[in-house]
VOMIZA-493295 format. One record per residue: x, y, z negated of N, C-alpha, C in turn; residue in three letters; residue number from 1. Coordinates in steps of 0.2 Angstrom, whole numbers, plus 5000, padded with zeros to 4 digits. Layout:
<rs>
X_Y_Z_X_Y_Z_X_Y_Z_ALA_NUM $
...
</rs>
This chain:
<rs>
4928_4799_4794_4933_4791_4791_4943_4797_4792_MET_1 $
4943_4794_4787_4949_4797_4788_4955_4793_4790_ILE_2 $
4956_4794_4799_4962_4790_4800_4968_4790_4797_GLU_3 $
4973_4788_4796_4980_4788_4797_4984_4789_4802_VAL_4 $
4986_4790_4807_4989_4792_4812_4997_4791_4811_ARG_5 $
4996_4782_4816_5007_4783_4816_5011_4786_4817_PRO_6 $
5016_4789_4815_5019_4797_4816_5015_4803_4819_GLY_7 $
5010_4799_4816_5004_4810_4816_5011_4814_4812_GLY_8 $
5008_4822_4813_5012_4828_4806_5005_4831_4804_ARG_9 $
5000_4828_4802_4998_4830_4798_5001_4824_4789_ARG_10 $
5001_4832_4784_5001_4828_4776_4998_4821_4780_ARG_11 $
4995_4817_4779_4990_4812_4773_4996_4806_4778_ILE_12 $
4998_4810_4785_5001_4802_4791_5004_4803_4787_ASP_13 $
5010_4807_4784_5016_4806_4783_5015_4803_4776_ARG_14 $
5013_4804_4770_5014_4799_4764_5009_4791_4766_VAL_15 $
5004_4789_4767_5004_4784_4770_5007_4779_4775_LEU_16 $
5013_4784_4781_5018_4779_4785_5020_4774_4777_ALA_17 $
5022_4769_4783_5026_4761_4777_5030_4764_4775_PRO_18 $
5039_4769_4777_5042_4769_4778_5044_4777_4772_GLY_19 $
5038_4779_4769_5038_4783_4765_5043_4784_4759_TYR_20 $
5042_4776_4756_5044_4781_4750_5050_4774_4750_THR_21 $
5050_4770_4754_5058_4767_4757_5064_4769_4755_GLU_22 $
5070_4768_4751_5076_4768_4748_5076_4774_4747_GLY_23 $
5069_4775_4742_5069_4780_4737_5075_4780_4733_VAL_24 $
5076_4773_4727_5082_4773_4725_5089_4777_4726_GLU_25 $
5087_4781_4733_5095_4780_4736_5094_4787_4736_ARG_26 $
5090_4791_4738_5088_4799_4737_5091_4799_4731_ARG_27 $
5091_4809_4735_5092_4811_4726_5086_4812_4723_SER_28 $
5086_4816_4720_5082_4815_4714_5078_4820_4716_LEU_29 $
5079_4827_4719_5075_4832_4721_5070_4828_4727_GLY_30 $
5077_4826_4734_5071_4822_4737_5064_4819_4732_ASP_31 $
5066_4815_4728_5059_4810_4727_5056_4815_4725_VAL_32 $
5058_4820_4720_5053_4825_4718_5048_4827_4725_ARG_33 $
5052_4830_4728_5049_4833_4737_5044_4827_4738_ALA_34 $
5046_4824_4737_5041_4818_4740_5035_4815_4738_LEU_35 $
5035_4814_4732_5033_4815_4724_5026_4821_4724_ARG_36 $
5031_4825_4726_5023_4835_4726_5025_4836_4732_ASP_37 $
5023_4832_4736_5021_4835_4744_5014_4825_4740_GLU_38 $
5014_4819_4741_5011_4814_4738_5006_4818_4737_ALA_39 $
5005_4821_4729_5000_4821_4724_4997_4828_4728_ALA_40 $
4999_4833_4732_4997_4839_4733_4992_4833_4741_GLN_41 $
4992_4830_4744_4987_4824_4746_4985_4822_4744_GLU_42 $
4983_4820_4733_4982_4816_4731_4976_4823_4728_GLU_43 $
4980_4828_4726_4973_4834_4725_4969_4835_4730_THR_44 $
4972_4835_4737_4967_4839_4744_4961_4833_4744_ASP_45 $
4961_4828_4743_4959_4820_4744_4951_4822_4737_LEU_46 $
4954_4824_4734_4951_4822_4726_4947_4829_4727_SER_47 $
4946_4835_4728_4943_4838_4731_4938_4838_4734_TYR_48 $
4940_4835_4742_4933_4833_4746_4932_4829_4746_LEU_49 $
4932_4824_4740_4931_4820_4737_4923_4821_4733_ARG_50 $
4929_4829_4727_4922_4832_4724_4916_4831_4731_ARG_51 $
4916_4838_4734_4911_4841_4738_4908_4836_4742_LEU_52 $
4909_4830_4744_4903_4825_4746_4899_4824_4743_LEU_53 $
4902_4824_4734_4899_4818_4729_4896_4825_4728_HIS_54 $
4894_4830_4727_4890_4836_4729_4885_4835_4735_ALA_55 $
4887_4834_4738_4879_4830_4742_4875_4826_4744_ARG_56 $
4880_4822_4742_4874_4815_4737_4873_4814_4735_ILE_57 $
4874_4818_4730_4870_4821_4723_4862_4823_4725_ASP_58 $
4864_4829_4730_4858_4835_4732_4853_4832_4734_ILE_59 $
4858_4825_4740_4851_4818_4744_4846_4814_4740_VAL_60 $
4852_4814_4737_4848_4808_4731_4844_4811_4724_ARG_61 $
4846_4815_4724_4841_4818_4719_4835_4825_4726_ALA_62 $
4834_4824_4732_4826_4825_4737_4824_4819_4734_GLU_63 $
4828_4815_4738_4825_4811_4741_4821_4807_4733_GLN_64 $
4822_4805_4725_4820_4803_4721_4813_4810_4719_ARG_65 $
4815_4817_4720_4811_4818_4718_4801_4819_4725_ARG_66 $
4807_4815_4727_4800_4813_4734_4794_4806_4729_ARG_67 $
4799_4802_4732_4797_4795_4724_4795_4800_4720_VAL_68 $
4796_4804_4716_4795_4805_4708_4789_4808_4706_GLU_69 $
4788_4812_4715_4784_4817_4717_4781_4821_4711_GLY_70 $
4790_4825_4709_4791_4830_4708_4791_4838_4706_GLY_71 $
4788_4842_4704_4786_4847_4704_4790_4853_4706_ALA_72 $
4796_4852_4701_4803_4857_4705_4806_4855_4709_SER_73 $
4809_4858_4711_4811_4860_4717_4817_4857_4716_SER_74 $
4826_4856_4724_4831_4852_4721_4832_4859_4719_VAL_75 $
4834_4863_4723_4836_4869_4721_4836_4871_4717_VAL_76 $
4829_4875_4708_4830_4873_4703_4829_4869_4698_GLU_77 $
4834_4862_4701_4837_4856_4695_4845_4860_4699_GLN_78 $
4847_4864_4702_4854_4862_4706_4859_4861_4701_LEU_79 $
4859_4866_4694_4864_4868_4692_4865_4857_4687_ALA_80 $
4858_4857_4684_4860_4850_4683_4862_4843_4685_GLY_81 $
4858_4843_4691_4861_4837_4696_4870_4840_4698_ILE_82 $
4869_4844_4700_4879_4845_4699_4882_4844_4691_LEU_83 $
4881_4846_4686_4884_4844_4682_4882_4837_4679_ALA_84 $
4878_4831_4682_4878_4826_4679_4887_4821_4679_VAL_85 $
4887_4823_4683_4894_4819_4685_4898_4822_4682_ASN_86 $
4899_4828_4681_4906_4833_4681_4903_4830_4672_ALA_87 $
4897_4829_4667_4899_4828_4658_4901_4820_4658_VAL_88 $
4898_4816_4665_4897_4810_4664_4904_4806_4664_GLY_89 $
4905_4801_4663_4909_4793_4663_4912_4794_4669_PRO_90 $
4921_4795_4667_4920_4797_4674_4923_4787_4678_ALA_91 $
4922_4788_4683_4923_4783_4688_4929_4784_4694_THR_92 $
4933_4778_4694_4939_4778_4700_4947_4780_4695_GLY_93 $
4947_4784_4697_4957_4782_4696_4954_4789_4697_SER_94 $
4953_4795_4692_4953_4800_4689_4960_4801_4688_GLY_95 $
4959_4807_4688_4971_4810_4684_4970_4818_4684_ARG_96 $
4973_4820_4678_4971_4827_4678_4977_4831_4684_TYR_97 $
4972_4835_4688_4976_4838_4695_4981_4845_4693_GLN_98 $
4986_4846_4695_4988_4853_4690_4991_4855_4698_THR_99 $
4986_4855_4703_4990_4860_4709_4982_4860_4710_MET_100 $
4981_4868_4717_4976_4868_4716_4975_4867_4726_GLU_101 $
4971_4863_4729_4970_4862_4736_4973_4869_4740_PRO_102 $
4975_4864_4746_4976_4868_4750_4973_4871_4755_SER_103 $
4968_4866_4756_4964_4864_4764_4955_4868_4761_ARG_104 $
4955_4871_4755_4948_4868_4753_4942_4871_4759_ALA_105 $
4944_4877_4761_4942_4876_4767_4942_4871_4774_GLU_106 $
4945_4871_4774_4948_4865_4780_4939_4856_4776_ALA_107 $
4940_4856_4771_4939_4853_4769_4930_4852_4769_HIS_108 $
4928_4860_4767_4919_4862_4766_4919_4862_4777_ARG_109 $
4921_4864_4782_4920_4861_4786_4919_4855_4787_ARG_110 $
4924_4853_4789_4924_4844_4787_4919_4841_4784_HIS_111 $
4917_4842_4779_4910_4842_4774_4901_4841_4779_VAL_112 $
4904_4846_4780_4896_4852_4783_4899_4847_4791_GLU_113 $
4904_4846_4796_4902_4843_4803_4900_4837_4801_ALA_114 $
4900_4832_4796_4897_4829_4798_4889_4822_4799_LEU_115 $
4887_4828_4795_4879_4828_4796_4877_4838_4799_VAL_116 $
4884_4839_4804_4881_4847_4807_4872_4847_4809_SER_117 $
4868_4847_4811_4862_4846_4808_4854_4845_4807_ASP_118 $
4860_4843_4801_4856_4845_4794_4858_4848_4786_VAL_119 $
4854_4852_4785_4856_4860_4781_4852_4857_4774_ASP_120 $
4856_4856_4770_4858_4855_4766_4853_4861_4759_LEU_121 $
4853_4867_4762_4851_4875_4759_4843_4873_4757_SER_122 $
4838_4871_4760_4833_4867_4761_4832_4860_4761_ASP_123 $
4833_4855_4756_4832_4851_4760_4822_4848_4758_VAL_124 $
4820_4850_4755_4813_4850_4754_4809_4850_4762_THR_125 $
4815_4852_4767_4811_4855_4774_4815_4848_4778_ALA_126 $
4818_4842_4773_4823_4840_4779_4814_4832_4780_LEU_127 $
4815_4830_4788_4813_4824_4782_4814_4817_4780_SER_128 $
4810_4812_4778_4814_4807_4776_4819_4803_4777_ASP_129 $
4819_4802_4785_4825_4800_4790_4830_4806_4789_GLY_130 $
4830_4813_4788_4837_4816_4789_4840_4816_4782_LYS_131 $
4837_4814_4779_4837_4816_4772_4843_4809_4772_LEU_132 $
4842_4802_4776_4843_4797_4774_4851_4796_4778_GLU_133 $
4849_4799_4786_4854_4797_4791_4862_4801_4783_ASP_134 $
4858_4808_4780_4864_4812_4781_4867_4809_4772_ALA_135 $
4862_4805_4769_4868_4803_4761_4871_4797_4767_LEU_136 $
4867_4791_4769_4871_4788_4777_4879_4786_4777_ARG_137 $
4876_4796_4778_4887_4799_4785_4890_4801_4779_ALA_138 $
4886_4805_4771_4891_4808_4769_4894_4801_4762_TYR_139 $
4891_4794_4762_4891_4789_4760_4898_4783_4763_THR_140 $
4897_4783_4769_4901_4780_4770_4908_4788_4770_ALA_141 $
4910_4794_4770_4914_4797_4770_4918_4797_4764_GLU_142 $
4914_4801_4758_4916_4798_4752_4920_4788_4751_GLU_143 $
4916_4783_4756_4919_4777_4754_4928_4779_4757_GLU_144 $
4928_4780_4765_4934_4783_4768_4939_4786_4764_SER_145 $
4936_4790_4761_4941_4795_4756_4941_4794_4748_VAL_146 $
4939_4790_4746_4941_4785_4742_4948_4780_4743_SER_147 $
4946_4779_4748_4946_4772_4748_4959_4778_4752_GLN_148 $
4958_4779_4753_4962_4785_4755_4967_4788_4749_ARG_149 $
4961_4791_4744_4966_4792_4737_4970_4789_4737_ARG_150 $
4968_4781_4734_4969_4778_4730_4976_4773_4736_ARG_151 $
4974_4774_4740_4980_4771_4743_4986_4777_4744_GLU_152 $
4986_4785_4743_4990_4788_4738_4992_4790_4731_VAL_153 $
4986_4787_4730_4989_4789_4719_4991_4783_4719_GLN_154 $
4994_4778_4724_4999_4770_4726_5005_4774_4726_VAL_155 $
5007_4779_4734_5014_4781_4733_5014_4785_4726_VAL_156 $
5011_4791_4726_5011_4794_4721_5015_4792_4711_VAL_157 $
5012_4786_4711_5013_4780_4705_5022_4780_4708_ASP_158 $
5022_4775_4714_5030_4774_4716_5034_4780_4714_ARG_159 $
5035_4785_4717_5038_4788_4715_5041_4792_4709_LEU_160 $
5034_4793_4703_5032_4795_4697_5037_4788_4695_ASN_161 $
5037_4781_4697_5039_4776_4695_5047_4778_4695_ALA_162 $
5050_4778_4702_5058_4779_4698_5058_4784_4696_GLU_163 $
5059_4791_4697_5060_4795_4692_5060_4791_4683_ILE_164 $
5053_4791_4682_5055_4790_4674_5060_4783_4674_ALA_165 $
5063_4780_4680_5066_4774_4678_5077_4778_4679_ARG_166 $
5074_4782_4684_5079_4789_4683_5082_4789_4678_ARG_167 $
5077_4794_4674_5080_4794_4665_5079_4787_4662_TYR_168 $
5072_4789_4664_5075_4779_4655_5084_4776_4658_ARG_169 $
5085_4776_4661_5094_4773_4664_5098_4778_4665_GLU_170 $
5097_4785_4662_5101_4789_4659_5104_4796_4668_GLY_171 $
5100_4791_4670_5105_4794_4680_5102_4802_4680_GLN_172 $
5096_4801_4675_5094_4811_4675_5093_4812_4669_ALA_173 $
5095_4818_4671_5093_4822_4662_5088_4827_4662_SER_174 $
5085_4827_4657_5081_4834_4658_5084_4840_4655_VAL_175 $
5091_4841_4652_5096_4848_4655_5097_4847_4662_ASP_176 $
5097_4845_4665_5099_4847_4672_5092_4847_4677_GLU_177 $
5086_4843_4674_5081_4848_4677_5083_4855_4675_LEU_178 $
5083_4858_4670_5079_4864_4667_5086_4869_4671_LEU_179 $
5094_4867_4670_5095_4870_4674_5094_4870_4681_ALA_180 $
5089_4864_4685_5092_4865_4693_5083_4870_4690_ALA_181 $
5079_4869_4687_5075_4875_4689_5073_4883_4688_GLU_182 $
5082_4886_4682_5085_4888_4682_5086_4891_4687_ARG_183 $
5090_4888_4691_5095_4890_4696_5092_4896_4701_ALA_184 $
5088_4895_4704_5082_4900_4708_5082_4904_4706_PRO_185 $
5078_4906_4696_5077_4913_4697_5084_4919_4694_ARG_186 $
5091_4915_4692_5092_4916_4691_5099_4920_4697_ASP_187 $
5098_4918_4704_5102_4921_4709_5094_4925_4712_SER_188 $
5087_4924_4708_5085_4930_4712_5084_4936_4705_GLU_189 $
5087_4936_4703_5088_4940_4695_5094_4946_4697_GLU_190 $
5101_4939_4698_5105_4944_4701_5106_4947_4710_GLY_191 $
</rs>
């Protein structure tokens, strides 16, 4: 389960701290953008972790289905189809277009593997029904926790995006200023 630690040093602890968006209307536009970018990176990482969990849930469920239905082909033979179902099916939840790459992909992979450290999904056919059920329960509980945290982070991102949009709408910020600010670091590098 993903716990938020008050005063913690992790990004999720900062982003979900009660005061993270407090007073954003008085902060500089650059500060608000930096907060938004940090929160958006956390959303990207949580989305990646969620996708890892969904893949494992799908594999376990496919093996359970194969056993009940008496299917002849192994889950490994069906793997591409199993993983493609959610990739092309209808979206669930608050999916957003991600413009960032996960920053902690390897740590997320290790986290998911540690959830059920005694279950090796590379040969699900060798697992007992009980082990499969335990794995499914662990992965599902973690997915629910990750999804909840992701929704909380999305609220923060939305709050910060709304503040940025308000400033543009009310003329407190302009695209020209944004472009000039983006050009400044490049100009100093070239100079």
